[in-house]
Every structure is written in C-alpha cells, then in structure tokens.
C-alpha positions in Angstrom: 156.0 108.7 144.8 156.1 105.1 145.7 157.8 103.9 142.6 160.6 106.4 143.1 161.1 105.0 146.7 161.0 101.5 145.5 163.7 102.1 142.9 165.7 104.0 145.5 165.6 100.9 147.9 166.5 98.6 145.1 169.4 100.7 143.8 170.9 101.3 147.2 174.4 103.0 147.6 176.0 101.1 144.8 173.7 99.4 142.1 176.8 98.4 139.9 175.3 100.4 136.9 178.0 102.7 136.3 175.7 104.8 134.3 172.5 106.9 134.5 169.0 105.8 133.6 165.8 107.7 133.2 162.3 105.8 133.6 159.6 107.9 131.9 156.0 107.2 132.9 152.8 109.1 132.4 153.1 111.3 135.4 156.8 112.1 135.4 160.4 110.7 135.4 162.5 108.7 137.8 166.3 109.5 137.2 168.9 107.0 138.6 172.4 108.3 138.9 174.4 105.1 139.1 177.6 107.1 138.4 177.4 109.1 141.7 178.8 107.5 144.9 176.5 106.7 146.6 174.0 106.2 143.6 171.1 108.7 143.8 167.4 108.4 142.7 165.3 111.5 142.0 162.5 112.8 139.8 164.8 115.3 138.0 164.4 115.1 134.2 168.0 115.1 133.2 169.8 113.6 130.2 170.6 109.9 130.8 172.8 107.2 129.2 169.7 105.1 128.8 166.0 106.0 128.7 163.3 103.6 129.4 159.6 104.4 128.5 156.9 102.3 130.0 153.4 102.8 131.8 153.4 103.3 135.6 151.3 100.1 136.0 154.1 98.0 134.2 156.9 99.7 136.1 155.0 98.8 139.3 154.6 95.3 138.2 158.2 95.0 137.4 159.3 96.4 140.7 156.9 93.9 142.5 158.6 91.2 140.6 155.5 90.2 138.6 156.8 91.4 135.3 160.4 90.4 134.0 162.5 93.4 132.4 163.2 90.9 129.4 159.5 90.0 128.9 158.5 93.6 129.2 161.1 94.4 126.5 160.0 91.6 124.2 156.4 92.3 124.4 156.8 96.0 123.9 155.7 97.2 127.3 159.2 98.6 127.9 160.8 100.8 125.2 164.6 101.6 125.5 166.4 104.4 123.9 170.1 105.2 124.2 172.8 102.7 125.6 171.2 99.2 125.5 174.1 97.7 127.5 172.9 99.8 130.4 169.4 98.6 130.0 170.8 95.0 130.2 172.3 95.9 133.5 169.0 97.0 134.9 168.0 93.3 135.4 170.4 93.3 138.4 168.5 96.3 139.8 164.8 96.0 139.1 
C-alpha cells in the first residue's frame, strides 16, 4: 500500500514519537511502532497508544502536504482516540 510506504519513509529509523500510533482508514490499518529501535511501520492491527481515524483520501492529502494535521483535526477529518500528546507529536512525522 502506497500510504504505508509513505509513512514508513517519513517515520524513518527514529521518528522521536516514543509511542505507537494506529491510522485506521477504510481499507485497513497502518501501525507505527515508534517505541522500537529502529521504528517500524506495518499493517498489523495492534493496540496503540493513539489511534487516528480518517479517510484514505485525507491521509494521502496529509502525506502529500496538502492537508495539515491540525486543520484535519479541527475540521473533523481526523479523529483521535487515546493519548492526545502522541497525536500532537505526529505533526513532526506526517
């Protein structure tokens, strides 16, 4: 999946997240393990410190830099559950 690969490239070996994040989109999940060294990105549906629900189209827009995470959250395009402090750190990654 292109979005998984894009997130993997942005996360790199050390995202600085120090937590796990799960993106839930229509066709599956993208799990970011920011606690492992190096960080890893997979499509495993595991429990995460923070879960982000959004459409695949909005996720792709965010990864392309066309949609800012804060704007997506404020306009309801992105819904966060779990640790909000982790969600705030996502701006450095996505």
